[in-house]
Backbone as a ProteinNet text record, in pm:
[ID]
protein_1_A
[PRIMARY]
MKLPNRRNVFSTTFEDPLKYYFLPLLGTIFRKRLEMGLQLLGKGPFSHVLEIGYGSGILFPELKDRCRTIVGVDNHRRPELVKEMMARERIEASLAVGDILHLSFPQDTFDAVICLSVLEHIRDISGAVGEIVRVLKPGGRAILGFPTTHKATNAMLTLIGAPCIDKRHISNHRKIREEVKQQMALIDERWFPALIPQDYSLYIALHAAKEKR
[TERTIARY]
-2381	-2292.2	-2365.2	-2312.2	-2373.9	-2322.2	-2411.1	-2378.5	-2440.5	-2387.2	-2456.1	-2594.1	-2685.8	-2813.7	-2788.2	-2853.7	-2827.3	-2845.4	-2935.6	-2960.1	-2849.5	-2765	-2662.7	-2524.4	-2507	-2373.2	-2370.7	-2254.1	-2246.9	-2124	-2136.4	-2022.6	-1921.4	-1793.2	-1687.8	-1612.8	-1621.7	-1557.7	-1646.6	-1616.3	-1689.9	-1680	-1564.5	-1542	-1580.5	-1635.7	-1678.6	-1786.7	-1767.9	-1866.9	-1983.9	-2004.6	-2104.2	-2239.2	-2289	-2425.1	-2441.6	-2332.7	-2342.9	-2368.1	-2321.9	-2337	-2482.9	-2570.8	-2710	-2803.3	-2748.5	-2830	-2860.8	-2974.3	-3014	-2926.2	-2886.6	-2808.8	-2660.6	-2629.3	-2489.6	-2431.5	-2515	-2468.9	-2415.9	-2467.6	-2417.7	-2269.6	-2226.1	-2084.7	-2000.9	-2048.4	-1971.4	-1963.5	-2072.4	-2069.2	-1981.7	-1974.7	-1891.6	-1746.1	-1698	-1559.9	-1534.4	-1627.6	-1613.4	-1626.4	-1720.8	-1744.7	-1622.5	-1555.9	-1435.9	-1328.1	-1310.2	-1210.9	-1242.7	-1369.3	-1408.7	-1394.4	-1424.1	-1406.2	-1260.1	-1170.2	-1027.7	-978.4	-1035.5	-997.3	-1034.1	-1152.9	-1199.9	-1266.2	-1320.1	-1398.1	-1311.6	-1183.7	-1099.7	-1118.5	-1119.7	-1113.4	-971.7	-962.2	-835.9	-826.1	-704.6	-683.9	-686.3	-597.9	-587.5	-594.2	-690.7	-707.2	-700.6	-624.1	-613.3	-681.3	-771	-824.5	-765.6	-694.6	-637.1	-735.1	-778.1	-878.2	-1018	-1053.7	-1182.7	-1300.8	-1275.5	-1382	-1493	-1613	-1730.1	-1745	-1656.1	-1667.9	-1761.7	-1784.1	-1881.4	-1850.4	-1722.1	-1681.4	-1682.1	-1696.5	-1682.6	-1782.3	-1910.8	-2001.5	-1953.6	-1893.2	-1839.1	-1714	-1627.8	-1504.4	-1534.4	-1640	-1678.9	-1694.7	-1744.2	-1769.9	-1648.2	-1537	-1421.3	-1297.3	-1298.5	-1175.8	-1206.5	-1109	-1123.5	-1101.6	-1003.1	-971.1	-966.8	-1045.3	-1045.4	-973.6	-879.8	-812.9	-833	-871.5	-888.6	-801.3	-740.9	-663	-707.2	-720.5	-763.2	-707.8	-696.3	-643.8	-753.2	-880.4	-984.5	-990.5	-1050.2	-1050.4	-1193	-1275	-1412	-1440.5	-1347.6	-1372.7	-1494.9	-1536.6	-1653.3	-1779.2	-1787.1	-1901.8	-1901	-1783.2	-1771.1	-1796.8	-1752.5	-1778.7	-1927.8	-2000	-2145.1	-2208.4	-2162.7	-2211.1	-2179.4	-2056.4	-2015.5	-2102.1	-2135.9	-2220.9	-2360	-2413.8	-2547.1	-2548.2	-2436.9	-2427.8	-2363.3	-2324.8	-2261.4	-2133.4	-2047.3	-1918.1	-1807.7	-1706.5	-1590.7	-1471.1	-1405	-1286.3	-1204.3	-1074.8	-985.2	-958.8	-976.6	-960.7	-842.9	-769.5	-655.1	-654	-605.6	-579.9	-435.9	-415.1	-279.7	-264	-142.9	-98.4	-44.6	-88.2	-44.1	107.2	173.1	318.8	392.2	318.9	381.4	284.7	263.1	170.5	231	151.5	202.2	179.9	217.9	203.2	336.7	365.3	491.5	496.7	614.5	635.1	566.8	516.3	460	342.1	246.4	134.8	8.7	-23.2	-156.2	-155.9	-262.1	-283.4	-324.4	-396.5	-444.1	-454.7	-427.7	-445	-536.6	-638.5	-731.7	-714.9	-699.6	-678.3	-749.2	-869.5	-952.1	-968.4	-941	-961	-879.7	-753.7	-660.6	-535.2	-477.2	-345.5	-343.1	-455.1	-457.8	-435.5	-451.2	-431.1	-288.7	-204	-70.8	35.7	124.7	232.9	344	378.9	487	430.4	399.4	341.4	439	566.8	665.7	664.7	658.9	655.9	528.4	414.1	286.1	280.5	319.8	320.6	422.2	535.1	635.6	584.3	504.1	446.3	345	267.3	173.3	249.7	356.9	438.8	498.5	543.5	608.2	514.8	389.1	298.8	231.6	242.6	187.7	277.8	215.9	291.6	343.3	453.3	499.9	388.2	361.8	252	117.6	110	-15.2	-59.5	-188.7	-242.7	-281.2	-256.7	-298.2	-406.4	-516.7	-625.7	-628.8	-593.9	-574.3	-667.8	-742.8	-834.8	-814.2	-828.8	-808.1	-875.7	-918.8	-982.3	-878.9	-923	-839.2	-844.5	-742.6	-733.9	-743.4	-856.7	-875.9	-995.2	-1027	-1128.8	-1265.7	-1298.6	-1431.5	-1449.4	-1348.3	-1362.3	-1362	-1276.5	-1276	-1409.4	-1468	-1596.4	-1706.5	-1705.9	-1808.5	-1798.7	-1676	-1658.9	-1693	-1662.6	-1700.8	-1852	-1917.5	-2062.2	-2134.7	-2081.2	-2148.8	-2109	-2020.3	-1989.6	-1864.6	-1776	-1650	-1560.1	-1520.1	-1446.1	-1297.9	-1239.6	-1094.7	-1040.1	-1110.6	-1074	-934.3	-896.3	-764.8	-653.1	-682.8	-581.7	-573.5	-684	-686.5	-631.4	-647.3	-594.1	-452.3	-358.4	-219.8	-147.3	-176.2	-107.8	-206.8	-166.7	-259.1	-247.8	-340.6	-351.5	-229.5	-166.6	-48.7	67.3	87.3	195.5	173.1	49.9	19.4	42	-12.1	-1	145.3	224.2	365.3	441.3	411.3	480.6	441.9	317.4	274.4	350.9	365.5	438.8	586.2	641.1	780.7	804.5	706.5	728.6	657.1	561.4	485.1	460.9	413.4	372.2	226.9	200.9	65	-6.3	-108.1	-176.7	-294.9	-373.3	-495.9	-534.4	-612.6	-662.3	-795.4	-878	-1009.2	-1034.4	-1122.5	-1159.9	-1304.7	-1359.7	-1500.3	-1515.9	-1590.3	-1652.9	-1547.8	-1574.6	-1475.6	-1460.8	-1557.1	-1555.6	-1475	-1420.6	-1341.2	-1197.1	-1100.2	-960.2	-941.6	-848.2	-827	-803.5	-724.1	-691.1	-812.5	-922.1	-1041.4	-1155.7	-1126.1	-1228.6	-1246.6	-1331	-1355.7	-1275.7	-1254.1	-1193.3	-1118.7	-1006.4	-921.2	-901.5	-904.5	-872.8	-766.6	-666.4	-554.3	-548.8	-509.8	-471.3	-323.3	-245.3	-100.8	-60.4	54.6	98	240.7	267.9	404.3	481.1	601.1	684.9	711.6	705.7	741.5	891.7	938.6	1082.2	1136.2
532.1	584.4	593.5	673.5	698.8	599.2	515.3	420.9	470.1	424.9	455.5	392.1	447.9	382.6	244.9	143.6	5.8	-10.4	63.6	52.1	116.2	195.4	270.7	208.3	98.6	43.7	-101.9	-144.1	-273.6	-351.3	-482.6	-568.1	-565.5	-560.5	-552	-682.7	-773.8	-905.1	-1008.6	-1134.6	-1243.6	-1234.9	-1189	-1184.9	-1052.3	-960.8	-832.9	-856.1	-807.8	-830.7	-734	-663.7	-557.6	-598.8	-715.1	-753.3	-761.5	-792	-808.6	-677.4	-565	-436.2	-396	-449.7	-407.2	-507.8	-613.8	-710.5	-658.8	-697	-640	-679.9	-806.1	-850.1	-863	-945	-960.7	-827.8	-745.1	-614.8	-528	-547	-469.9	-493.8	-619.4	-653.8	-595.4	-607	-555.5	-403	-337.6	-191.1	-144.8	-224.7	-187	-173.1	-253.9	-242.3	-103.2	-57.3	74.9	184.3	167.5	269.1	289.1	179.9	193.5	271	240.5	311.9	459.9	492.3	631.7	707.7	641.5	705.5	741.1	651.4	677.9	783.3	785.4	886.1	1025.4	1040.6	1171	1247.7	1362.1	1441.1	1518.3	1535.9	1616	1764	1849.1	1811.6	1777.8	1691.3	1651.2	1704.9	1724.1	1770.4	1652.9	1554.7	1439.9	1311.2	1225.8	1097.4	985.2	881.6	762.2	646	577.8	451.5	338.3	248.8	130.6	16	-42.1	-148.6	-91	2	71.1	-17.4	-128.4	-223.4	-162.4	-161.9	-106	43.5	101.3	242.7	266.7	163.7	170.2	282.7	320.4	421.5	563.5	575.4	707	812.6	777.3	881.8	946.3	868.6	925.1	1007.2	957.6	1030.8	1162.7	1166.1	1287.7	1405.5	1380.8	1487.5	1522	1447.5	1465.9	1516.7	1517.4	1554.2	1623.2	1697	1770	1679	1589.8	1501	1356.9	1269.3	1125.5	1054.7	968.3	882	738.1	652.1	511.4	424.5	321.2	224.9	84.4	-2	-139.5	-226	-355.8	-443.6	-504.3	-474.7	-521.4	-429.5	-479	-405.2	-369.9	-330.7	-289.5	-148.5	-54.3	81.4	146.8	99.2	160.9	144.1	31.8	10.8	110.8	139.7	235.8	377.3	405.5	537.3	559.3	452.1	462.7	497.9	432.6	465.7	610.5	653.3	789.6	891.5	863.9	955.6	964.7	851.7	850.5	918.8	904.4	960.4	1099.2	1149	1280.7	1289.6	1193.3	1186	1198.1	1275.5	1286.1	1217.1	1131.4	1061.6	1017.6	1003.3	950	803.3	715.9	572.6	520.1	427.2	367.5	217.7	141.9	-0.6	-14	-82	-89.2	-192.6	-199.8	-300.4	-228.7	-269.7	-204.9	-210.1	-306.7	-317.8	-226.6	-167.3	-80.5	33.9	122	232.9	336.1	380.1	470.2	616.8	652.7	789.8	837.6	967.6	1020.1	1011.4	1020.4	1023.9	1147.8	1133.7	1246.5	1311.6	1230.2	1282.9	1304.4	1212.1	1208.7	1248.3	1317.1	1350	1225.5	1137.4	1015.7	903.3	782.8	661.8	568.3	517.6	422.9	289.4	184.8	52	-49.2	-87.8	-176.7	-311.3	-418	-555.2	-585.5	-542	-568.3	-638.7	-590.5	-637.4	-785.5	-841.2	-983.4	-1072.5	-1015.1	-1090.8	-1078.2	-1001.9	-970.6	-1047.6	-1114.5	-1187	-1092.1	-996.9	-902.5	-781.8	-801.5	-695.2	-578.8	-608.3	-501.5	-411.2	-470.9	-393.5	-312.4	-371	-300.7	-181.1	-201.6	-90.6	15.4	-29.5	64.4	153.5	99.2	179.5	281	239	332.8	448.3	415.7	519.4	611.8	555.7	635.9	741.9	704.8	800	896	869.7	961.6	1083.6	1197.5	1315.2	1296.4	1358	1351.3	1396.4	1315.6	1343.8	1293.9	1241.9	1191.2	1065.1	1039.7	925.6	810.5	691	568.5	501.9	468	396	256.4	158.5	22.1	-72.3	-151.6	-245.9	-385.9	-484.5	-623.4	-716.3	-834.7	-929.3	-998.6	-1041.1	-1129.9	-1269.4	-1347.2	-1481.8	-1584.8	-1649.6	-1759.5	-1841.9	-1947.2	-2040.7	-1975.9	-1881.6	-1819.5	-1735.6	-1653.8	-1571.1	-1657.1	-1758.9	-1848.2	-1920	-1961.5	-2031.3	-1938.1	-1813.4	-1719	-1691.1	-1668	-1637.5	-1757.7	-1876.4	-1997.2	-2011.7	-1978.8	-1991.8	-1901.3	-1781.3	-1688.2	-1710.1	-1806.7	-1843.6	-1784	-1728.6	-1676.5	-1793.9	-1806.6	-1924.8	-1918.9	-2034.7	-2049.1	-1950.1	-1934.8	-1831	-1854.3	-1979.6	-2006.8	-1974	-1978.3	-1946.5	-1796.2	-1724.9	-1582.5	-1496.4	-1541.5	-1465.4	-1513.7	-1454.6	-1500.5	-1450.9	-1326.4	-1266.3	-1245.8	-1285.5	-1272.2	-1135	-1107.9	-975.1	-937.9	-1033.7	-1002.6	-955.3	-1024.6	-988.2	-848.1	-818.6	-687.4	-577.5	-595.9	-494.4	-468.4	-572.6	-556.9	-480.8	-508.5	-438.4	-290.9	-261.9	-122.2	-49.2	-112.3	-51.1	-30.3	-115.6	-103	18.6	51.5	153.9	286.3	287.8	409.8	423	538.8	559.7	514.5	418.1	369.4	464.7	533.7	637.2	581.6	497.2	446.2	316.3	235.9	111.5	74.6	12.4	-32.4	-171.6	-242.7	-374.2	-401	-500.1	-534.2	-685.4	-731	-659	-602.8	-485.1	-414.3	-472.4	-551.9	-600.5	-728.3	-782.7	-904.8	-873.7	-958.1	-931	-920.9	-836.9	-810.3	-937.7	-1029.9	-1151.7	-1238.7	-1217.7	-1299.9	-1221	-1099.5	-1016.5	-1060	-986.5	-1017.4	-928.9	-804	-708.3	-601.4	-556.7	-456.3	-339.9	-218.8	-98.6	-18.3	25.8	101.2	242	336.3	470.5	484.3	490.6	507.9	632.5	687.5	812.1	798.6	862.1	870.3	971	933.9	1022.6	1153	1264.7	1393.1	1404.4	1470.1	1485.4	1591.1
412.8	309.5	176.6	86.5	-42.7	-145.5	-196.2	-303.4	-434	-547.3	-672.9	-673.8	-748.1	-769.7	-829.8	-776.7	-821.2	-971.4	-1030.9	-1175	-1257.9	-1191.9	-1265.2	-1261.4	-1187.1	-1165	-1210.9	-1266.8	-1334.7	-1289.1	-1278.8	-1246	-1359.1	-1323.5	-1424.9	-1444.5	-1347.8	-1359.2	-1291.5	-1314.5	-1250.4	-1098.4	-1048.4	-904.5	-839.8	-916.1	-861	-755.1	-631.7	-525.3	-528.5	-638.3	-645.8	-589	-627.1	-587.5	-437.1	-364.8	-220	-147.1	-203	-134.6	-120	-202.3	-204.1	-136.1	-76.9	-5.9	134.9	192.7	321.9	439.4	452.9	569.1	535	437.5	396.7	348.8	291.1	245.3	357.1	478.2	592.7	614	600.6	619.2	506.5	383.9	270.3	273.6	309.6	318.6	434.3	539.7	654.5	613.9	521.1	472.5	415.7	333.8	273.3	378.4	468.8	571.5	659.8	697.7	780.2	705.9	579.1	499.8	488.2	466.2	452.9	584	694.1	824.2	848.4	810	827.3	728.5	610.4	511.7	559.9	615.4	659.1	545.6	579.4	484.1	385.7	416.4	328.4	357.8	255.1	113	68.9	-33	-90.5	-233.5	-278	-414.2	-511.9	-491.7	-581.4	-499.5	-532.8	-463.3	-566.2	-533.5	-617.9	-549.2	-620.2	-571.1	-653.8	-586.4	-650.5	-634.9	-746.2	-741.2	-730.2	-819.4	-807.8	-845.9	-915.2	-946.5	-1028.6	-973.8	-1042	-1016.9	-936.1	-901.3	-784.7	-704.8	-595.3	-496.3	-482.7	-385.7	-443.3	-573	-637.2	-588.4	-561.1	-511.2	-381.3	-293.5	-169.5	-197.2	-284.4	-313.7	-384.3	-461.4	-532.6	-437.4	-317.9	-220.6	-136.2	-155.4	-68.5	-141.3	-273.1	-343.3	-476.1	-523.3	-649.7	-769	-760.1	-871.9	-823.4	-887.6	-859.3	-972.5	-936.1	-1033.1	-987.1	-1078.2	-1045.5	-1133.3	-1073.4	-1150.1	-1110.6	-1209.4	-1184.6	-1297.1	-1270.4	-1374.8	-1462	-1434.6	-1525.7	-1648	-1754.5	-1880.9	-1924.5	-1827.2	-1858.5	-1807.2	-1826.8	-1776.5	-1838.7	-1956.7	-2020.3	-1935.9	-1861.1	-1772.9	-1657.5	-1606.4	-1496.8	-1548.3	-1669	-1727.5	-1748.9	-1781.5	-1795	-1660.2	-1553.3	-1419.5	-1385.1	-1414.2	-1382.3	-1455.5	-1580.5	-1656	-1593.5	-1553.5	-1493.3	-1356.5	-1281.9	-1147.2	-1145.3	-1261.8	-1274.2	-1189.9	-1213.3	-1145.1	-1249.3	-1218	-1305.8	-1241.3	-1317.2	-1268.4	-1388.7	-1367.7	-1469.8	-1437	-1534.4	-1513.2	-1594	-1532	-1599.9	-1573.3	-1670.6	-1651.3	-1603.7	-1492	-1439.6	-1330.7	-1281.3	-1185.4	-1062.5	-945.2	-822.1	-804.8	-867	-854.9	-952.9	-1049.2	-1149.6	-1181.7	-1086	-1106	-1200.9	-1295.1	-1399.7	-1362.7	-1241.4	-1194.1	-1138.9	-1152.4	-1098.4	-946.2	-893.6	-749.1	-690.4	-567.5	-492	-564.9	-612.2	-690.8	-608.3	-517	-456.9	-308.9	-268.7	-127.5	-48.6	-115.6	-49.2	-150.5	-103.2	-182.5	-104.9	-171.5	-111.3	-182.6	-104.5	-161.8	-72	-110.1	-29.3	-98.7	-26.1	-74.1	-198.9	-197.1	-306.9	-255.5	-148.5	-103.9	-69.1	-26.2	7	-115.2	-234.4	-358.7	-412.9	-345.5	-396	-317.7	-389.6	-322.9	-278	-364.4	-334	-258.2	-131.1	-49.9	-34.4	-19.7	-6.6	-129.2	-247.6	-370.4	-384.5	-346	-357.4	-262.9	-138	-42.4	-85.7	-138.7	-186.4	-297.7	-388.4	-495.2	-440.3	-341.3	-278.5	-214.4	-144.1	-81.2	-187.6	-296.7	-400.9	-456.9	-485.7	-551.5	-454	-324.1	-224.2	-207.2	-183.3	-143.6	-1	36.6	175.9	270.6	370.3	462.1	413.9	289	235.4	307	302	376.1	284.1	333.1	264.6	348.6	285.5	350.9	290.1	369.7	321.3	395	322	383.8	329.7	416.7	376.5	477.6	433.8	526.3	613.5	728.7	808.8	747.3	776.5	719.9	831.7	839.1	934.1	886.9	958.4	912	896.2	984.8	979.2	853.1	819.9	699.9	574.2	570.2	453.5	437.5	552.1	548	497.4	544.5	501.8	352.5	303.5	161.9	73.9	123.2	50.5	47.2	159.8	170.4	72.3	48.9	-41.6	-187.9	-209.9	-346.9	-405.2	-320.1	-371.5	-410.5	-537.8	-581.8	-545.1	-518.1	-498.1	-395.6	-283.7	-188.6	-130.9	-110.6	-53	-151.4	-281.2	-381.6	-407.5	-390.3	-422.4	-308.4	-183.9	-71	-42.2	-114.4	-111.5	13.1	54.5	169.8	283.9	404.5	517.8	584	673.4	733.2	816.4	880.5	962.9	873.9	763.8	671.7	614.1	575.5	518.9	621.9	740	844.7	879.8	889.8	925.6	817	690.6	582.5	580.1	605.6	613.3	722.8	838.1	949.2	915.4	830.3	791.5	702.7	618.8	517	543.7	635.3	662.9	812.5	851.2	990	1003.2	1091.6	1113.5	1209.1	1158.6	1235	1312.7	1247.6	1311	1243	1311.4	1253.3	1315.2	1234.8	1280.5	1225.9	1293.2	1243.8	1279.6	1211	1226.6	1241.2	1340.5	1451.7	1548.3	1602.1	1683.7	1823.5	1867.9	2005.7	2024.6	1915.9	1929.5	1890	1929.8	1893.6	1743.1	1702.6	1560.4	1480.3	1533.9	1460	1431	1503.5	1484.5	1421.5	1377.1	1313.4	1168.1	1096.9	956.6	862.1	903.8	811.9	890.2	833.8	897.2	800.5	852.6	774.2	847.1	773.3	829.5	769.9	852.5	805.9	832.2	725.2	735.3	658.3	691	627.3	577.9	463.4	413	496.4	533.7	616.6	543.2	617	559.7	551.2	447.8	430	525.1
[MASK]
+++++++++++++++++++++++++++++++++++++++++++++++++++++++++++++++++++++++++++++++++++++++++++++++++++++++++++++++++++++++++++++++++++++++++++++++++++++++++++++++++++++++++++++++++++++++++++++++++++++++++++++++++++++

């Protein structure tokens, strides 16, 4: 997959996993999360795509080739760092500071919404999924990714130095998946590693769609 040049992209928060994407071995696992989401998203082309939790903008080079308009929303307040990356990489996107539970976009706005490694931090999963559904156009697709919650994933994240992992992962993968199924049509799902049962994998990505009227 296409990542920004390492010299052009900057961490936006203490917990930003940016550095892991560029490591030789551990980076394979972190990049796999993005790759699964992009595979489910497809090549498009899309008119309007929203990424919730864009972080450092690590996904923007790929989205640039798939859609006409990129919109990113995140609760960090360092968009200037991402704008610097976008200028260096010649990417155009609109950035907003916001909350997944209160998205500041009209109903039926986006062809696709991408939300990777965000929902596990949200207690009100019903409200978060509901907001994603609200801003999607009828028939629009949601690409949602989140880690599984078990001893192995917690141990790995602790090993690499992710702080307070048990406090930050508020909602587990079963709860998220079930809420998505309640509010949208679940089209496809993938997990990594693919050869083991989903509940014991490291990461899950879903393709869900808003019901057409």
